PDB file of N, CA, C and O in Angstrom:
ATOM      1  N   MET A   1      48.953  23.281  -1.210  1.00  0.00           N
ATOM      2  CA  MET A   1      48.313  23.110  -0.573  1.00  0.00           C
ATOM      3  C   MET A   1      47.687  21.536  -1.404  1.00  0.00           C
ATOM      4  O   MET A   1      47.273  20.480  -0.925  1.00  0.00           O
ATOM      5  N   ILE A   2      47.880  22.045  -2.923  1.00  0.00           N
ATOM      6  CA  ILE A   2      48.254  20.301  -3.715  1.00  0.00           C
ATOM      7  C   ILE A   2      49.073  19.444  -2.336  1.00  0.00           C
ATOM      8  O   ILE A   2      48.716  18.342  -1.921  1.00  0.00           O
ATOM      9  N   SER A   3      49.990  20.090  -1.898  1.00  0.00           N
ATOM     10  CA  SER A   3      51.195  18.858  -1.572  1.00  0.00           C
ATOM     11  C   SER A   3      50.116  17.493  -0.440  1.00  0.00           C
ATOM     12  O   SER A   3      50.103  16.307  -0.111  1.00  0.00           O
ATOM     13  N   ASN A   4      49.424  18.708  -0.278  1.00  0.00           N
ATOM     14  CA  ASN A   4      48.646  18.078   1.060  1.00  0.00           C
ATOM     15  C   ASN A   4      47.918  17.022   0.400  1.00  0.00           C
ATOM     16  O   ASN A   4      48.252  15.863   0.648  1.00  0.00           O
ATOM     17  N   TYR A   5      47.402  17.144  -0.038  1.00  0.00           N
ATOM     18  CA  TYR A   5      46.407  16.429  -1.471  1.00  0.00           C
ATOM     19  C   TYR A   5      47.942  14.638  -1.407  1.00  0.00           C
ATOM     20  O   TYR A   5      48.005  13.542  -0.849  1.00  0.00           O
ATOM     21  N   PHE A   6      48.720  15.388  -2.276  1.00  0.00           N
ATOM     22  CA  PHE A   6      49.666  13.719  -2.471  1.00  0.00           C
ATOM     23  C   PHE A   6      50.118  13.204  -0.972  1.00  0.00           C
ATOM     24  O   PHE A   6      50.430  12.016  -0.896  1.00  0.00           O
ATOM     25  N   LYS A   7      50.177  13.971   0.180  1.00  0.00           N
ATOM     26  CA  LYS A   7      50.143  13.608   0.844  1.00  0.00           C
ATOM     27  C   LYS A   7      49.423  12.419   0.976  1.00  0.00           C
ATOM     28  O   LYS A   7      49.693  11.275   0.608  1.00  0.00           O
ATOM     29  N   GLY A   8      48.157  13.032   1.748  1.00  0.00           N
ATOM     30  CA  GLY A   8      47.191  12.533   1.949  1.00  0.00           C
ATOM     31  C   GLY A   8      46.843  11.211   0.919  1.00  0.00           C
ATOM     32  O   GLY A   8      46.125  10.470   1.591  1.00  0.00           O
ATOM     33  N   PHE A   9      47.011  10.731  -0.156  1.00  0.00           N
ATOM     34  CA  PHE A   9      47.298  10.245  -1.292  1.00  0.00           C
ATOM     35  C   PHE A   9      48.337   8.618  -0.892  1.00  0.00           C
ATOM     36  O   PHE A   9      48.002   7.474  -0.585  1.00  0.00           O
ATOM     37  N   PHE A  10      49.422   9.173  -1.061  1.00  0.00           N
ATOM     38  CA  PHE A  10      50.361   8.569  -0.519  1.00  0.00           C
ATOM     39  C   PHE A  10      50.389   7.958  -0.066  1.00  0.00           C
ATOM     40  O   PHE A  10      50.642   6.821  -0.466  1.00  0.00           O
ATOM     41  N   VAL A  11      49.969   8.508   1.966  1.00  0.00           N
ATOM     42  CA  VAL A  11      49.992   8.472   2.834  1.00  0.00           C
ATOM     43  C   VAL A  11      49.025   7.651   3.954  1.00  0.00           C
ATOM     44  O   VAL A  11      49.275   7.047   4.997  1.00  0.00           O
ATOM     45  N   ILE A  12      47.481   8.018   3.003  1.00  0.00           N
ATOM     46  CA  ILE A  12      46.252   7.494   3.243  1.00  0.00           C
ATOM     47  C   ILE A  12      45.829   5.872   2.646  1.00  0.00           C
ATOM     48  O   ILE A  12      45.915   4.667   2.886  1.00  0.00           O
ATOM     49  N   PHE A  13      45.059   7.408   1.216  1.00  0.00           N
ATOM     50  CA  PHE A  13      44.908   5.997  -0.059  1.00  0.00           C
ATOM     51  C   PHE A  13      45.807   5.068  -0.353  1.00  0.00           C
ATOM     52  O   PHE A  13      45.624   3.967   0.167  1.00  0.00           O
ATOM     53  N   ILE A  14      46.783   5.214  -1.085  1.00  0.00           N
ATOM     54  CA  ILE A  14      47.625   4.211  -1.296  1.00  0.00           C
ATOM     55  C   ILE A  14      47.537   2.830  -0.168  1.00  0.00           C
ATOM     56  O   ILE A  14      46.757   1.935  -0.497  1.00  0.00           O
ATOM     57  N   PRO A  15      48.155   2.695   0.859  1.00  0.00           N
ATOM     58  CA  PRO A  15      47.645   2.080   2.011  1.00  0.00           C
ATOM     59  C   PRO A  15      46.371   1.189   2.015  1.00  0.00           C
ATOM     60  O   PRO A  15      46.085  -0.008   2.027  1.00  0.00           O
ATOM     61  N   ILE A  16      45.690   2.528   1.996  1.00  0.00           N
ATOM     62  CA  ILE A  16      44.271   1.416   2.239  1.00  0.00           C
ATOM     63  C   ILE A  16      43.863   0.445   1.220  1.00  0.00           C
ATOM     64  O   ILE A  16      43.648  -0.737   1.488  1.00  0.00           O
ATOM     65  N   VAL A  17      43.758   0.962   0.028  1.00  0.00           N
ATOM     66  CA  VAL A  17      43.655   0.342  -0.973  1.00  0.00           C
ATOM     67  C   VAL A  17      44.331  -0.706  -1.550  1.00  0.00           C
ATOM     68  O   VAL A  17      44.027  -1.487  -2.452  1.00  0.00           O
ATOM     69  N   SER A  18      45.278  -0.582  -0.880  1.00  0.00           N
ATOM     70  CA  SER A  18      46.646  -2.113  -0.643  1.00  0.00           C
ATOM     71  C   SER A  18      46.010  -2.331  -0.103  1.00  0.00           C
ATOM     72  O   SER A  18      44.943  -2.277  -0.715  1.00  0.00           O
ATOM     73  N   LEU A  19      45.861  -2.669   1.061  1.00  0.00           N
ATOM     74  CA  LEU A  19      44.864  -2.897   2.344  1.00  0.00           C
ATOM     75  C   LEU A  19      44.131  -4.111   1.839  1.00  0.00           C
ATOM     76  O   LEU A  19      44.582  -5.233   1.608  1.00  0.00           O
ATOM     77  N   ALA A  20      43.227  -3.773   1.748  1.00  0.00           N
ATOM     78  CA  ALA A  20      41.982  -3.326   1.095  1.00  0.00           C
ATOM     79  C   ALA A  20      41.788  -4.905  -0.355  1.00  0.00           C
ATOM     80  O   ALA A  20      41.098  -5.919  -0.453  1.00  0.00           O
ATOM     81  N   THR A  21      42.707  -4.315  -1.062  1.00  0.00           N
ATOM     82  CA  THR A  21      43.077  -5.381  -2.420  1.00  0.00           C
ATOM     83  C   THR A  21      43.649  -6.664  -1.943  1.00  0.00           C
ATOM     84  O   THR A  21      43.840  -7.583  -2.740  1.00  0.00           O
ATOM     85  N   ALA A  22      43.948  -6.778  -0.611  1.00  0.00           N
ATOM     86  CA  ALA A  22      45.668  -7.639  -0.398  1.00  0.00           C
ATOM     87  C   ALA A  22      44.069  -9.006   0.223  1.00  0.00           C
ATOM     88  O   ALA A  22      43.804 -10.140  -0.177  1.00  0.00           O
ATOM     89  N   LEU A  23      43.418  -8.145   1.262  1.00  0.00           N
ATOM     90  CA  LEU A  23      42.452  -8.993   1.743  1.00  0.00           C
ATOM     91  C   LEU A  23      41.532 -10.109   1.083  1.00  0.00           C
ATOM     92  O   LEU A  23      41.166 -11.260   1.324  1.00  0.00           O
ATOM     93  N   ASP A  24      41.391  -9.281   0.270  1.00  0.00           N
ATOM     94  CA  ASP A  24      40.331  -8.879  -0.816  1.00  0.00           C
ATOM     95  C   ASP A  24      40.926 -10.806  -1.565  1.00  0.00           C
ATOM     96  O   ASP A  24      41.122 -12.012  -1.415  1.00  0.00           O
ATOM     97  N   SER A  25      40.921 -10.228  -1.946  1.00  0.00           N
ATOM     98  CA  SER A  25      42.842 -10.943  -2.863  1.00  0.00           C
ATOM     99  C   SER A  25      42.773 -12.355  -1.958  1.00  0.00           C
ATOM    100  O   SER A  25      41.933 -13.183  -2.311  1.00  0.00           O
ATOM    101  N   TRP A  26      43.546 -12.629  -0.910  1.00  0.00           N
ATOM    102  CA  TRP A  26      43.525 -13.539  -0.012  1.00  0.00           C
ATOM    103  C   TRP A  26      42.385 -14.279   0.814  1.00  0.00           C
ATOM    104  O   TRP A  26      42.536 -15.223   1.591  1.00  0.00           O
ATOM    105  N   TYR A  27      41.395 -13.730   0.518  1.00  0.00           N
ATOM    106  CA  TYR A  27      39.941 -14.026   1.116  1.00  0.00           C
ATOM    107  C   TYR A  27      39.321 -14.844  -0.681  1.00  0.00           C
ATOM    108  O   TYR A  27      38.854 -15.983  -0.696  1.00  0.00           O
ATOM    109  N   TYR A  28      39.422 -14.219  -1.639  1.00  0.00           N
ATOM    110  CA  TYR A  28      39.195 -14.947  -2.546  1.00  0.00           C
ATOM    111  C   TYR A  28      40.049 -16.163  -3.195  1.00  0.00           C
ATOM    112  O   TYR A  28      39.526 -17.207  -3.587  1.00  0.00           O
ATOM    113  N   GLY A  29      41.156 -15.938  -3.242  1.00  0.00           N
ATOM    114  CA  GLY A  29      41.885 -16.415  -3.829  1.00  0.00           C
ATOM    115  C   GLY A  29      43.265 -16.193  -4.962  1.00  0.00           C
ATOM    116  O   GLY A  29      44.422 -16.561  -5.161  1.00  0.00           O
ATOM    117  N   LYS A  30      42.266 -15.381  -5.459  1.00  0.00           N
ATOM    118  CA  LYS A  30      43.020 -14.615  -6.873  1.00  0.00           C
ATOM    119  C   LYS A  30      43.188 -13.072  -6.741  1.00  0.00           C
ATOM    120  O   LYS A  30      43.017 -12.683  -5.585  1.00  0.00           O
ATOM    121  N   LEU A  31      43.499 -12.041  -7.701  1.00  0.00           N
ATOM    122  CA  LEU A  31      43.908 -10.557  -7.788  1.00  0.00           C
ATOM    123  C   LEU A  31      41.886 -10.419  -7.850  1.00  0.00           C
ATOM    124  O   LEU A  31      41.218 -10.851  -8.790  1.00  0.00           O
ATOM    125  N   THR A  32      41.444  -9.890  -6.901  1.00  0.00           N
ATOM    126  CA  THR A  32      40.641  -8.534  -6.640  1.00  0.00           C
ATOM    127  C   THR A  32      40.744  -7.596  -6.405  1.00  0.00           C
ATOM    128  O   THR A  32      41.597  -7.235  -5.594  1.00  0.00           O
ATOM    129  N   ILE A  33      40.170  -7.015  -6.825  1.00  0.00           N
ATOM    130  CA  ILE A  33      40.344  -5.221  -7.753  1.00  0.00           C
ATOM    131  C   ILE A  33      38.457  -4.754  -6.875  1.00  0.00           C
ATOM    132  O   ILE A  33      37.601  -4.294  -7.631  1.00  0.00           O
ATOM    133  N   VAL A  34      38.158  -4.928  -5.585  1.00  0.00           N
ATOM    134  CA  VAL A  34      36.949  -4.116  -6.022  1.00  0.00           C
ATOM    135  C   VAL A  34      35.682  -3.065  -7.096  1.00  0.00           C
ATOM    136  O   VAL A  34      34.847  -3.133  -7.999  1.00  0.00           O
ATOM    137  N   PRO A  35      36.287  -2.265  -6.247  1.00  0.00           N
ATOM    138  CA  PRO A  35      36.255  -0.697  -8.001  1.00  0.00           C
ATOM    139  C   PRO A  35      36.285  -1.076  -9.162  1.00  0.00           C
ATOM    140  O   PRO A  35      35.546  -0.689 -10.068  1.00  0.00           O
ATOM    141  N   TRP A  36      37.279  -1.989  -9.236  1.00  0.00           N
ATOM    142  CA  TRP A  36      37.318  -3.069 -10.670  1.00  0.00           C
ATOM    143  C   TRP A  36      35.541  -3.717 -11.156  1.00  0.00           C
ATOM    144  O   TRP A  36      34.637  -3.481 -11.957  1.00  0.00           O
ATOM    145  N   ASN A  37      35.827  -4.465 -10.242  1.00  0.00           N
ATOM    146  CA  ASN A  37      34.960  -5.443 -10.395  1.00  0.00           C
ATOM    147  C   ASN A  37      32.737  -4.643  -9.955  1.00  0.00           C
ATOM    148  O   ASN A  37      31.623  -4.733 -10.472  1.00  0.00           O
ATOM    149  N   PHE A  38      33.212  -4.161  -9.071  1.00  0.00           N
ATOM    150  CA  PHE A  38      31.796  -2.946  -9.536  1.00  0.00           C
ATOM    151  C   PHE A  38      31.390  -2.644 -10.595  1.00  0.00           C
ATOM    152  O   PHE A  38      30.328  -3.017 -11.093  1.00  0.00           O
ATOM    153  N   VAL A  39      32.519  -1.638 -11.254  1.00  0.00           N
ATOM    154  CA  VAL A  39      32.649  -1.209 -12.673  1.00  0.00           C
ATOM    155  C   VAL A  39      32.142  -2.321 -13.799  1.00  0.00           C
ATOM    156  O   VAL A  39      31.203  -2.147 -14.576  1.00  0.00           O
ATOM    157  N   LYS A  40      33.014  -3.554 -13.703  1.00  0.00           N
ATOM    158  CA  LYS A  40      32.739  -3.660 -14.403  1.00  0.00           C
ATOM    159  C   LYS A  40      31.581  -4.989 -14.814  1.00  0.00           C
ATOM    160  O   LYS A  40      31.536  -5.606 -15.879  1.00  0.00           O
ATOM    161  N   VAL A  41      30.502  -5.211 -13.318  1.00  0.00           N
ATOM    162  CA  VAL A  41      29.439  -5.932 -13.268  1.00  0.00           C
ATOM    163  C   VAL A  41      28.294  -4.483 -13.766  1.00  0.00           C
ATOM    164  O   VAL A  41      27.512  -4.415 -14.715  1.00  0.00           O
ATOM    165  N   ASN A  42      28.509  -3.806 -13.046  1.00  0.00           N
ATOM    166  CA  ASN A  42      27.474  -2.938 -13.153  1.00  0.00           C
ATOM    167  C   ASN A  42      27.257  -2.305 -14.587  1.00  0.00           C
ATOM    168  O   ASN A  42      26.283  -2.582 -15.286  1.00  0.00           O
ATOM    169  N   VAL A  43      28.434  -1.276 -15.020  1.00  0.00           N
ATOM    170  CA  VAL A  43      28.671  -1.418 -16.727  1.00  0.00           C
ATOM    171  C   VAL A  43      28.667  -1.820 -17.900  1.00  0.00           C
ATOM    172  O   VAL A  43      28.201  -1.353 -18.940  1.00  0.00           O
ATOM    173  N   PHE A  44      29.669  -3.448 -17.460  1.00  0.00           N
ATOM    174  CA  PHE A  44      30.164  -4.048 -18.516  1.00  0.00           C
ATOM    175  C   PHE A  44      28.826  -4.933 -18.863  1.00  0.00           C
ATOM    176  O   PHE A  44      28.187  -5.086 -19.905  1.00  0.00           O
ATOM    177  N   ASP A  45      28.722  -5.311 -17.883  1.00  0.00           N
ATOM    178  CA  ASP A  45      28.349  -6.514 -17.994  1.00  0.00           C
ATOM    179  C   ASP A  45      26.063  -6.496 -17.715  1.00  0.00           C
ATOM    180  O   ASP A  45      25.369  -7.500 -17.548  1.00  0.00           O
ATOM    181  N   GLY A  46      25.486  -4.780 -17.787  1.00  0.00           N
ATOM    182  CA  GLY A  46      24.641  -4.025 -18.013  1.00  0.00           C
ATOM    183  C   GLY A  46      23.891  -4.980 -16.232  1.00  0.00           C
ATOM    184  O   GLY A  46      22.692  -4.891 -15.964  1.00  0.00           O
ATOM    185  N   LEU A  47      24.518  -5.479 -15.648  1.00  0.00           N
ATOM    186  CA  LEU A  47      23.841  -5.795 -14.507  1.00  0.00           C
ATOM    187  C   LEU A  47      23.115  -4.543 -13.334  1.00  0.00           C
ATOM    188  O   LEU A  47      22.364  -4.854 -12.409  1.00  0.00           O
ATOM    189  N   SER A  48      23.532  -3.211 -13.638  1.00  0.00           N
ATOM    190  CA  SER A  48      22.451  -2.414 -12.784  1.00  0.00           C
ATOM    191  C   SER A  48      21.496  -2.015 -13.438  1.00  0.00           C
ATOM    192  O   SER A  48      20.834  -1.155 -12.857  1.00  0.00           O
ATOM    193  N   GLN A  49      20.993  -2.431 -14.893  1.00  0.00           N
ATOM    194  CA  GLN A  49      18.978  -2.118 -14.897  1.00  0.00           C
ATOM    195  C   GLN A  49      18.811  -2.392 -14.757  1.00  0.00           C
ATOM    196  O   GLN A  49      17.689  -2.259 -15.246  1.00  0.00           O
ATOM    197  N   ALA A  50      18.763  -3.615 -13.888  1.00  0.00           N
ATOM    198  CA  ALA A  50      17.301  -3.671 -12.732  1.00  0.00           C
ATOM    199  C   ALA A  50      17.564  -3.134 -11.532  1.00  0.00           C
ATOM    200  O   ALA A  50      16.938  -3.698 -10.634  1.00  0.00           O
ATOM    201  N   PHE A  51      18.290  -2.212 -11.160  1.00  0.00           N
ATOM    202  CA  PHE A  51      18.924  -1.417  -9.954  1.00  0.00           C
ATOM    203  C   PHE A  51      17.232  -0.384 -10.129  1.00  0.00           C
ATOM    204  O   PHE A  51      16.671  -0.806 -11.140  1.00  0.00           O
ATOM    205  N   GLY A  52      16.510   0.578  -9.557  1.00  0.00           N
ATOM    206  CA  GLY A  52      15.532   0.939  -9.602  1.00  0.00           C
ATOM    207  C   GLY A  52      14.238   1.521 -11.182  1.00  0.00           C
ATOM    208  O   GLY A  52      13.912   2.421 -11.955  1.00  0.00           O
ATOM    209  N   SER A  53      13.862  -0.706 -10.445  1.00  0.00           N
ATOM    210  CA  SER A  53      13.009  -0.468 -11.987  1.00  0.00           C
ATOM    211  C   SER A  53      11.575  -0.590 -11.458  1.00  0.00           C
ATOM    212  O   SER A  53      10.573  -0.871 -12.115  1.00  0.00           O
ATOM    213  N   ASP A  54      11.673  -0.305 -10.042  1.00  0.00           N
ATOM    214  CA  ASP A  54      10.497  -1.069  -8.977  1.00  0.00           C
ATOM    215  C   ASP A  54       9.457   0.711  -9.016  1.00  0.00           C
ATOM    216  O   ASP A  54      10.115   1.749  -9.098  1.00  0.00           O
ATOM    217  N   PRO A  55       8.518   0.752  -8.974  1.00  0.00           N
ATOM    218  CA  PRO A  55       7.510   1.466  -8.848  1.00  0.00           C
ATOM    219  C   PRO A  55       8.371   2.674  -7.700  1.00  0.00           C
ATOM    220  O   PRO A  55       9.140   2.264  -6.832  1.00  0.00           O
ATOM    221  N   LEU A  56       8.136   3.833  -7.857  1.00  0.00           N
ATOM    222  CA  LEU A  56       8.376   4.552  -6.451  1.00  0.00           C
ATOM    223  C   LEU A  56       8.175   4.582  -5.464  1.00  0.00           C
ATOM    224  O   LEU A  56       8.903   5.039  -4.583  1.00  0.00           O
ATOM    225  N   GLY A  57       6.471   3.797  -5.285  1.00  0.00           N
ATOM    226  CA  GLY A  57       5.936   4.181  -3.792  1.00  0.00           C
ATOM    227  C   GLY A  57       6.153   2.270  -3.728  1.00  0.00           C
ATOM    228  O   GLY A  57       5.067   1.699  -3.827  1.00  0.00           O
ATOM    229  N   THR A  58       7.312   1.363  -3.589  1.00  0.00           N
ATOM    230  CA  THR A  58       7.147   0.379  -3.519  1.00  0.00           C
ATOM    231  C   THR A  58       8.814   1.041  -2.824  1.00  0.00           C
ATOM    232  O   THR A  58       9.008   0.401  -1.791  1.00  0.00           O
ATOM    233  N   TYR A  59       9.603   1.718  -2.977  1.00  0.00           N
ATOM    234  CA  TYR A  59      10.707   2.362  -1.839  1.00  0.00           C
ATOM    235  C   TYR A  59       9.684   2.527  -0.626  1.00  0.00           C
ATOM    236  O   TYR A  59       9.252   1.702   0.179  1.00  0.00           O
ATOM    237  N   PHE A  60       9.462   3.845  -0.781  1.00  0.00           N
ATOM    238  CA  PHE A  60       8.110   4.296   0.972  1.00  0.00           C
ATOM    239  C   PHE A  60       7.665   3.145   1.381  1.00  0.00           C
ATOM    240  O   PHE A  60       8.024   2.685   2.464  1.00  0.00           O
ATOM    241  N   LEU A  61       6.700   2.423   0.462  1.00  0.00           N
ATOM    242  CA  LEU A  61       6.162   1.513   1.489  1.00  0.00           C
ATOM    243  C   LEU A  61       6.355   0.425   1.833  1.00  0.00           C
ATOM    244  O   LEU A  61       5.767   0.002   2.828  1.00  0.00           O
ATOM    245  N   LYS A  62       7.220  -0.357   1.139  1.00  0.00           N
ATOM    246  CA  LYS A  62       7.870  -1.523   1.074  1.00  0.00           C
ATOM    247  C   LYS A  62       9.289  -1.464   2.140  1.00  0.00           C
ATOM    248  O   LYS A  62       9.290  -1.783   3.329  1.00  0.00           O
ATOM    249  N   GLU A  63      10.165  -1.089   1.539  1.00  0.00           N
ATOM    250  CA  GLU A  63      11.600  -0.921   1.821  1.00  0.00           C
ATOM    251  C   GLU A  63      12.261  -0.263   3.070  1.00  0.00           C
ATOM    252  O   GLU A  63      13.086  -0.850   3.771  1.00  0.00           O
ATOM    253  N   ILE A  64      11.768   1.170   3.311  1.00  0.00           N
ATOM    254  CA  ILE A  64      11.554   2.140   3.748  1.00  0.00           C
ATOM    255  C   ILE A  64      11.649   1.667   5.689  1.00  0.00           C
ATOM    256  O   ILE A  64      12.368   2.060   6.607  1.00  0.00           O
ATOM    257  N   PRO A  65      10.520   0.663   5.591  1.00  0.00           N
ATOM    258  CA  PRO A  65       9.659   0.162   6.949  1.00  0.00           C
ATOM    259  C   PRO A  65      10.521  -0.722   7.478  1.00  0.00           C
ATOM    260  O   PRO A  65      10.918  -0.679   8.642  1.00  0.00           O
ATOM    261  N   VAL A  66      11.009  -1.991   6.201  1.00  0.00           N
ATOM    262  CA  VAL A  66      11.742  -2.815   6.431  1.00  0.00           C
ATOM    263  C   VAL A  66      13.470  -2.911   6.772  1.00  0.00           C
ATOM    264  O   VAL A  66      14.004  -3.937   7.193  1.00  0.00           O
ATOM    265  N   ARG A  67      14.291  -1.454   6.459  1.00  0.00           N
ATOM    266  CA  ARG A  67      14.928  -0.923   6.511  1.00  0.00           C
ATOM    267  C   ARG A  67      15.204  -0.324   8.170  1.00  0.00           C
ATOM    268  O   ARG A  67      16.097  -0.600   8.970  1.00  0.00           O
ATOM    269  N   PHE A  68      14.422   0.288   8.237  1.00  0.00           N
ATOM    270  CA  PHE A  68      14.353   1.329   9.017  1.00  0.00           C
ATOM    271  C   PHE A  68      13.332   0.433  10.498  1.00  0.00           C
ATOM    272  O   PHE A  68      13.407   0.969  11.603  1.00  0.00           O
ATOM    273  N   ASN A  69      12.665  -0.574  10.383  1.00  0.00           N
ATOM    274  CA  ASN A  69      11.545  -1.077  11.341  1.00  0.00           C
ATOM    275  C   ASN A  69      11.526  -0.156  12.776  1.00  0.00           C
ATOM    276  O   ASN A  69      10.958   0.900  13.053  1.00  0.00           O
ATOM    277  N   VAL A  70      12.310  -0.948  13.460  1.00  0.00           N
ATOM    278  CA  VAL A  70      11.680   0.031  15.321  1.00  0.00           C
ATOM    279  C   VAL A  70      12.359   1.248  14.845  1.00  0.00           C
ATOM    280  O   VAL A  70      11.494   1.730  15.576  1.00  0.00           O
ATOM    281  N   LEU A  71      13.233   2.528  14.215  1.00  0.00           N
ATOM    282  CA  LEU A  71      13.119   3.170  13.924  1.00  0.00           C
ATOM    283  C   LEU A  71      12.322   4.127  12.700  1.00  0.00           C
ATOM    284  O   LEU A  71      12.670   5.269  12.398  1.00  0.00           O
ATOM    285  N   THR A  72      11.298   3.448  12.149  1.00  0.00           N
ATOM    286  CA  THR A  72      10.776   4.390  11.786  1.00  0.00           C
ATOM    287  C   THR A  72       9.991   5.602  12.133  1.00  0.00           C
ATOM    288  O   THR A  72      10.045   6.766  11.734  1.00  0.00           O
ATOM    289  N   PRO A  73       9.205   4.948  13.040  1.00  0.00           N
ATOM    290  CA  PRO A  73       8.407   6.001  14.040  1.00  0.00           C
ATOM    291  C   PRO A  73       9.387   7.449  14.456  1.00  0.00           C
ATOM    292  O   PRO A  73       8.973   8.543  14.841  1.00  0.00           O
ATOM    293  N   ALA A  74      10.735   7.022  14.231  1.00  0.00           N
ATOM    294  CA  ALA A  74      11.108   8.482  14.608  1.00  0.00           C
ATOM    295  C   ALA A  74      12.086   9.069  13.085  1.00  0.00           C
ATOM    296  O   ALA A  74      12.799  10.062  13.223  1.00  0.00           O
ATOM    297  N   LEU A  75      12.026   8.467  11.927  1.00  0.00           N
ATOM    298  CA  LEU A  75      11.897   8.828  11.148  1.00  0.00           C
ATOM    299  C   LEU A  75      11.254   9.205  10.604  1.00  0.00           C
ATOM    300  O   LEU A  75      11.621   9.865   9.632  1.00  0.00           O
ATOM    301  N   ILE A  76       9.435   8.966  10.980  1.00  0.00           N
ATOM    302  CA  ILE A  76       8.699  10.060  10.303  1.00  0.00           C
ATOM    303  C   ILE A  76       8.205  11.358  11.545  1.00  0.00           C
ATOM    304  O   ILE A  76       7.400  12.289  11.526  1.00  0.00           O
ATOM    305  N   PHE A  77       9.038  10.885  12.414  1.00  0.00           N
ATOM    306  CA  PHE A  77       8.869  12.492  13.266  1.00  0.00           C
ATOM    307  C   PHE A  77       9.750  13.345  12.773  1.00  0.00           C
ATOM    308  O   PHE A  77       9.444  14.471  12.381  1.00  0.00           O
ATOM    309  N   ALA A  78      11.241  12.727  12.752  1.00  0.00           N
ATOM    310  CA  ALA A  78      11.792  13.646  11.718  1.00  0.00           C
ATOM    311  C   ALA A  78      11.525  14.406  10.424  1.00  0.00           C
ATOM    312  O   ALA A  78      11.501  15.632  10.319  1.00  0.00           O
ATOM    313  N   ILE A  79      11.361  13.660   9.610  1.00  0.00           N
ATOM    314  CA  ILE A  79      10.697  14.376   8.533  1.00  0.00           C
ATOM    315  C   ILE A  79      10.193  14.919   9.040  1.00  0.00           C
ATOM    316  O   ILE A  79      10.750  16.000   8.849  1.00  0.00           O
ATOM    317  N   ALA A  80       9.021  15.187   9.997  1.00  0.00           N
ATOM    318  CA  ALA A  80       7.441  15.878  10.825  1.00  0.00           C
ATOM    319  C   ALA A  80       8.522  17.194  10.924  1.00  0.00           C
ATOM    320  O   ALA A  80       8.602  18.162  10.168  1.00  0.00           O
ATOM    321  N   TYR A  81       9.116  16.953  11.826  1.00  0.00           N
ATOM    322  CA  TYR A  81      10.056  18.299  12.384  1.00  0.00           C
ATOM    323  C   TYR A  81      10.880  18.737  11.442  1.00  0.00           C
ATOM    324  O   TYR A  81      11.601  19.591  11.959  1.00  0.00           O
ATOM    325  N   HIS A  82      11.117  18.602  10.429  1.00  0.00           N
ATOM    326  CA  HIS A  82      11.721  18.878   8.968  1.00  0.00           C
ATOM    327  C   HIS A  82      10.791  19.636   8.981  1.00  0.00           C
ATOM    328  O   HIS A  82      10.522  20.369   9.932  1.00  0.00           O
ATOM    329  N   LEU A  83      10.163  19.569   7.923  1.00  0.00           N
ATOM    330  CA  LEU A  83       9.362  20.206   7.174  1.00  0.00           C
ATOM    331  C   LEU A  83       8.975  21.690   8.206  1.00  0.00           C
ATOM    332  O   LEU A  83       9.430  22.826   8.068  1.00  0.00           O
ATOM    333  N   LYS A  84       7.785  21.078   9.448  1.00  0.00           N
ATOM    334  CA  LYS A  84       7.747  22.296  10.000  1.00  0.00           C
ATOM    335  C   LYS A  84       8.163  23.030  10.504  1.00  0.00           C
ATOM    336  O   LYS A  84       7.306  23.649  11.135  1.00  0.00           O
ATOM    337  N   VAL A  85       9.928  23.713  10.739  1.00  0.00           N
ATOM    338  CA  VAL A  85      10.702  23.975  10.877  1.00  0.00           C
ATOM    339  C   VAL A  85      10.950  24.978   9.433  1.00  0.00           C
ATOM    340  O   VAL A  85      12.020  25.563   9.263  1.00  0.00           O
TER     341      VAL A  85
END
């Protein structure tokens, strides 16, 4: 079973990450490793402190309707159906 993980790592993970890194580096013109940039900006630079600082009601009253726009009625129906069952 462990050998399947190693096969997946070498056959799937490494080629995909290598291709993504090559494409990002080509686009930005310098070596760009997106997961490292994510950790650097959010952890080391401390920019993640701004996320989640709004009151909880903001997400339910403003963000969800904007994100789901025409699907908001379906979302409300799905939540009601899930709670009823």
